[in-house]
C-alpha positions in Angstrom: 140.0 52.3 59.3 140.8 52.1 55.6 139.3 49.4 53.5 141.9 46.7 52.2 142.2 47.9 48.9 142.7 51.5 49.9 145.5 50.3 52.2 147.0 48.1 49.5 147.0 51.1 46.9 148.6 53.3 49.4 151.4 50.9 50.3 152.2 50.5 46.3 152.1 54.3 46.0 154.8 54.6 48.8 157.0 51.8 47.3 157.4 53.3 43.7 158.0 56.8 45.5 160.5 55.2 47.5 162.5 53.5 45.1 164.4 55.3 42.0 164.7 53.4 38.4 168.1 53.0 37.7 168.8 53.8 34.6 171.4 51.3 32.4 174.7 51.6 30.3 173.9 51.8 26.7 175.7 48.9 24.7 176.2 49.9 21.0 175.8 46.3 19.7 172.2 46.2 20.7 169.4 48.3 19.1 168.2 51.4 20.5 164.6 52.3 20.9 163.5 56.2 20.6 160.1 57.4 21.9 159.0 60.8 21.8 155.8 62.7 22.7 155.0 66.4 21.7 151.9 68.4 23.1 150.7 72.2 23.6 153.2 72.9 26.7 156.2 70.4 26.5 158.4 67.8 24.6 159.8 64.6 26.0 161.4 61.4 25.0 162.8 58.5 26.0 165.9 56.2 24.7 165.7 52.8 25.6 167.5 49.4 24.9 165.6 46.1 25.5 162.8 47.6 27.5 165.2 49.4 29.9 165.6 53.3 29.9 168.9 54.4 29.1 168.0 58.3 29.1 165.2 60.6 29.3 164.3 63.9 28.3 161.4 66.5 29.0 161.2 70.3 28.8 158.5 72.8 28.9 157.8 74.6 25.8 157.5 78.6 25.9 156.0 81.0 23.4 159.2 81.5 21.0 159.7 77.6 20.9 
């Protein structure tokens, strides 16, 4: 039998894997927030409004990029 904390953690992981976050439609009357991150092997960005994701992008970089 697993300890109670491990069971709780496993249940939370299963819940997060089983539910899909829903992206919202944009509203041009509200402020957009853009966050990006670049690192040695890839680049990514998230566009959001009021803390909710509108769009996201992620790409692995190769030597020519």
